[in-house]
PyMOL CGO cylinders between C-alpha atoms (Angstrom):
from pymol import cmd
from pymol.cgo import CYLINDER

trace = [
    CYLINDER, 4.95, -2.31, -3.56, 8.01, -2.12, -1.50, 0.3, 1, 1, 1, 1, 1, 1,
    CYLINDER, 8.01, -2.12, -1.50, 10.77, -4.09, -0.25, 0.3, 1, 1, 1, 1, 1, 1,
    CYLINDER, 10.77, -4.09, -0.25, 10.87, -5.01, 3.41, 0.3, 1, 1, 1, 1, 1, 1,
    CYLINDER, 10.87, -5.01, 3.41, 13.56, -3.52, 5.69, 0.3, 1, 1, 1, 1, 1, 1,
    CYLINDER, 13.56, -3.52, 5.69, 13.97, -2.98, 9.41, 0.3, 1, 1, 1, 1, 1, 1,
    CYLINDER, 13.97, -2.98, 9.41, 14.27, 0.84, 8.94, 0.3, 1, 1, 1, 1, 1, 1,
    CYLINDER, 14.27, 0.84, 8.94, 10.75, 1.06, 7.72, 0.3, 1, 1, 1, 1, 1, 1,
    CYLINDER, 10.75, 1.06, 7.72, 12.05, 3.07, 4.70, 0.3, 1, 1, 1, 1, 1, 1,
    CYLINDER, 12.05, 3.07, 4.70, 9.68, 2.89, 1.73, 0.3, 1, 1, 1, 1, 1, 1,
    CYLINDER, 9.68, 2.89, 1.73, 11.93, 4.90, -0.79, 0.3, 1, 1, 1, 1, 1, 1,
    CYLINDER, 11.93, 4.90, -0.79, 10.30, 5.26, -4.00, 0.3, 1, 1, 1, 1, 1, 1,
    CYLINDER, 10.30, 5.26, -4.00, 6.70, 5.14, -2.62, 0.3, 1, 1, 1, 1, 1, 1,
    CYLINDER, 6.70, 5.14, -2.62, 7.28, 7.89, -0.27, 0.3, 1, 1, 1, 1, 1, 1,
    CYLINDER, 7.28, 7.89, -0.27, 6.13, 10.29, -2.99, 0.3, 1, 1, 1, 1, 1, 1,
    CYLINDER, 6.13, 10.29, -2.99, 2.44, 9.57, -2.87, 0.3, 1, 1, 1, 1, 1, 1,
    CYLINDER, 2.44, 9.57, -2.87, 1.98, 11.15, -6.34, 0.3, 1, 1, 1, 1, 1, 1,
    CYLINDER, 1.98, 11.15, -6.34, 3.61, 7.82, -7.63, 0.3, 1, 1, 1, 1, 1, 1,
    CYLINDER, 3.61, 7.82, -7.63, 0.88, 5.81, -5.93, 0.3, 1, 1, 1, 1, 1, 1,
    CYLINDER, 0.88, 5.81, -5.93, -1.83, 8.08, -7.23, 0.3, 1, 1, 1, 1, 1, 1,
    CYLINDER, -1.83, 8.08, -7.23, -0.74, 7.53, -10.77, 0.3, 1, 1, 1, 1, 1, 1,
    CYLINDER, -0.74, 7.53, -10.77, -0.49, 3.88, -10.33, 0.3, 1, 1, 1, 1, 1, 1,
    CYLINDER, -0.49, 3.88, -10.33, -3.92, 3.65, -8.51, 0.3, 1, 1, 1, 1, 1, 1,
    CYLINDER, -3.92, 3.65, -8.51, -5.77, 5.75, -11.00, 0.3, 1, 1, 1, 1, 1, 1,
    CYLINDER, -5.77, 5.75, -11.00, -4.44, 3.90, -14.05, 0.3, 1, 1, 1, 1, 1, 1,
    CYLINDER, -4.44, 3.90, -14.05, -6.19, 0.62, -13.08, 0.3, 1, 1, 1, 1, 1, 1,
    CYLINDER, -6.19, 0.62, -13.08, -9.06, -0.10, -15.41, 0.3, 1, 1, 1, 1, 1, 1,
    CYLINDER, -9.06, -0.10, -15.41, -10.74, -3.28, -14.04, 0.3, 1, 1, 1, 1, 1, 1,
    CYLINDER, -10.74, -3.28, -14.04, -8.98, -4.38, -10.86, 0.3, 1, 1, 1, 1, 1, 1,
    CYLINDER, -8.98, -4.38, -10.86, -6.21, -3.06, -8.61, 0.3, 1, 1, 1, 1, 1, 1,
    CYLINDER, -6.21, -3.06, -8.61, -4.18, -5.55, -6.54, 0.3, 1, 1, 1, 1, 1, 1,
    CYLINDER, -4.18, -5.55, -6.54, -1.66, -4.10, -4.06, 0.3, 1, 1, 1, 1, 1, 1,
    CYLINDER, -1.66, -4.10, -4.06, 0.81, -6.24, -2.25, 0.3, 1, 1, 1, 1, 1, 1,
    CYLINDER, 0.81, -6.24, -2.25, 3.42, -5.05, 0.23, 0.3, 1, 1, 1, 1, 1, 1,
    CYLINDER, 3.42, -5.05, 0.23, 4.88, -5.47, 3.74, 0.3, 1, 1, 1, 1, 1, 1,
    CYLINDER, 4.88, -5.47, 3.74, 2.46, -3.73, 6.12, 0.3, 1, 1, 1, 1, 1, 1,
    CYLINDER, 2.46, -3.73, 6.12, 5.19, -3.39, 8.78, 0.3, 1, 1, 1, 1, 1, 1,
    CYLINDER, 5.19, -3.39, 8.78, 7.31, -1.33, 6.43, 0.3, 1, 1, 1, 1, 1, 1,
    CYLINDER, 7.31, -1.33, 6.43, 4.33, 0.49, 4.54, 0.3, 1, 1, 1, 1, 1, 1,
    CYLINDER, 4.33, 0.49, 4.54, 2.69, 1.39, 7.73, 0.3, 1, 1, 1, 1, 1, 1,
    CYLINDER, 2.69, 1.39, 7.73, 5.54, 3.68, 8.70, 0.3, 1, 1, 1, 1, 1, 1,
    CYLINDER, 5.54, 3.68, 8.70, 4.10, 6.20, 6.25, 0.3, 1, 1, 1, 1, 1, 1,
    CYLINDER, 4.10, 6.20, 6.25, 0.78, 8.05, 7.17, 0.3, 1, 1, 1, 1, 1, 1,
    CYLINDER, 0.78, 8.05, 7.17, -0.65, 7.69, 3.56, 0.3, 1, 1, 1, 1, 1, 1,
    CYLINDER, -0.65, 7.69, 3.56, -0.34, 3.96, 3.71, 0.3, 1, 1, 1, 1, 1, 1,
    CYLINDER, -0.34, 3.96, 3.71, -2.04, 3.80, 7.17, 0.3, 1, 1, 1, 1, 1, 1,
    CYLINDER, -2.04, 3.80, 7.17, -4.85, 5.75, 5.70, 0.3, 1, 1, 1, 1, 1, 1,
    CYLINDER, -4.85, 5.75, 5.70, -5.06, 3.51, 2.59, 0.3, 1, 1, 1, 1, 1, 1,
    CYLINDER, -5.06, 3.51, 2.59, -5.06, 0.38, 4.57, 0.3, 1, 1, 1, 1, 1, 1,
    CYLINDER, -5.06, 0.38, 4.57, -7.90, 1.71, 6.81, 0.3, 1, 1, 1, 1, 1, 1,
    CYLINDER, -7.90, 1.71, 6.81, -9.80, 2.64, 3.77, 0.3, 1, 1, 1, 1, 1, 1,
    CYLINDER, -9.80, 2.64, 3.77, -9.28, -0.95, 2.16, 0.3, 1, 1, 1, 1, 1, 1,
    CYLINDER, -9.28, -0.95, 2.16, -10.28, -2.57, 5.32, 0.3, 1, 1, 1, 1, 1, 1,
    CYLINDER, -10.28, -2.57, 5.32, -13.44, -0.61, 5.48, 0.3, 1, 1, 1, 1, 1, 1,
    CYLINDER, -13.44, -0.61, 5.48, -14.39, -1.60, 1.93, 0.3, 1, 1, 1, 1, 1, 1,
    CYLINDER, -14.39, -1.60, 1.93, -13.61, -5.25, 2.91, 0.3, 1, 1, 1, 1, 1, 1,
    CYLINDER, -13.61, -5.25, 2.91, -10.88, -5.59, 0.38, 0.3, 1, 1, 1, 1, 1, 1,
    CYLINDER, -10.88, -5.59, 0.38, -8.11, -6.46, 2.60, 0.3, 1, 1, 1, 1, 1, 1,
    CYLINDER, -8.11, -6.46, 2.60, -6.77, -10.20, 2.53, 0.3, 1, 1, 1, 1, 1, 1,
    CYLINDER, -6.77, -10.20, 2.53, -3.76, -11.70, 4.19, 0.3, 1, 1, 1, 1, 1, 1,
    CYLINDER, -3.76, -11.70, 4.19, -1.49, -14.09, 2.14, 0.3, 1, 1, 1, 1, 1, 1,
    CYLINDER, -1.49, -14.09, 2.14, -3.12, -17.20, 3.85, 0.3, 1, 1, 1, 1, 1, 1,
    CYLINDER, -3.12, -17.20, 3.85, -6.62, -16.41, 2.89, 0.3, 1, 1, 1, 1, 1, 1,
]
cmd.load_cgo(trace, "trace")
């Protein structure tokens, strides 16, 4: 979803409308991958991660 950077800047994804389009176009399955330390600098992604964890959809790369 985003490149990792020490500034925590998410660039393109800071416009949540872009994420809305990407998420609502999925037909059967939606897989999201990204660097949480970068993404969680934005409130939208904090809320999204909390939701995904509640739905038991969160996995780490080692699982």
